[in-house]
Structure formats: structure tokens, C-alpha cells
N, C-alpha and C positions, 0 to 999 in steps of 0.2 A: 593601547586600548584594545580590549578583546572584542572580536566580532561574534555575534550570535548567528549561527547558520541554521536554516531550516531547509529540509529536503522534501521534495515531492516525489513519492515513489509510486509508480504505476506497475502493477503486476497482475497476473492471471491466477485465480484460485477457484477451481471447480466450476468452470464455465462462466465465471463472472470476472469482470475487470475491477480491481480495487485501486482506488486512488487515495493514498494516505499521506500524512505529513509527519515528519519525525526530526528530532534534533541530531541524531547520530546514525550514520550509515557507513558500514565498512565491510571488507572481506575478512572473515575470521580464519581460524585454523582448520575448520572443517571444509575441505575442498568442495567447490561447487555451490556454496551457499553464501549469500549476502546477509549480514546481520543488521537488523533495524532495531534501534533502541529509542526510548523517550518519545513515544507517540504524542502528537500534539492535536488536540481537539478543541472545539469552541467551548466557551464557558457554559457550565450547566445552568447558571442563573439567568441566562438570557430568556426573554419572553417567547421569542420565536424559536421553535426547536425543529431542526431538520430530521425527519425520520431515518433517512439514509445514514447520516452522520451518527445518530443515536444508536443505530444497529452496529456500526463499526466500533463505537465507544464501548458498547456492551461486549462485543466479540473480543476486543483487545484489552478489556478491563483485567487488571492483575497480571498482564503479560510484561515481564521485565525485558525480555529480549526475544525477537522473532527471527528465525532462520528461514530465509526465502530462497528456493532453488534459483540459481542464476538463469536457467533457461526459461523461467516463468516471468522474469522481470522484463518489462517492455521499455521502461525509461526511468531514469533518476535525474532530477533537476535540483540545483540549488536555487532557492527562491528567496526573495526579500521578505515576504510575509506569507502567512498561512492562508490557504484557500479553503473551500469546502471539501471535506473528506467525503467520498461517495463510492457507491458500488453500482456498476453498470451491469445489468443482468442480461443484456441482449446477447444471445448465443453467437450471432455472427460477429459481434465485436469481440467476444471472448476467444473465439477460435482463430481469428485473424485480425490483429490490431495493426492497421497500416500494412507494412511489409513484413511484420514479425508474426510468425505462426507458432502456436503452442504445440508442444509435444504430447500434451495430455489429450487423449481422445476418450470421451465418456463411453462406458460400456464395452470397451475393448480391453482385452487382457494380453 
């Protein structure tokens, strides 16, 4: 019997913490990047629509494969079922999530 895996990926992208769900996560041939494929979002036909998840759905619409830098990933969990995909735009959460700090500093070159 084949198991269906769903992964929760939490990563930092431009001062925001993204929490997305996908069916496939792996390290590819491009050193320093984690590949995320087959994003999972809620059904479009539901009556209640979460604007945060809808924004993520729009942002990743048409994306076949996403390459996320390893140093921006906070956590990857294998979960039993999908939760709500969301974006946390709190600057303090984005620059320091738990004990993990981002190397991205806005405005610095």
C-alpha cells in the first residue's frame, strides 16, 4: 500500500514567514537549494475563503517547482493532513523565528 505524504514547509521570503504544504520536498542538484513540488491548497469551491491562503495560491499558481535557499528554511515537517497555508508578515517573526535567524537583511547590500 502506498502512503501519501504531505509536508509543511516554513520558510522566510522577504521579511515574511511563509507556511505552505506540498506533496514533494527534496534536495536537488543545485547546491544550497531545497526543491518543493506539488503545492497543496484548499478547494477553491469552499464557501469560506481565507485571504492569506488565496494570496499564496495566486503567488504559486503555475509554479511547477520552487527552489528555496536552504538558509531561508525554518522547518520542514511531514504531517498527516494539510493545514492552512499562510503568510506571517510580522517583521520580528521574519527576522528571527525561534532560534533561527535569517541572513537576509532588508536594505543592506
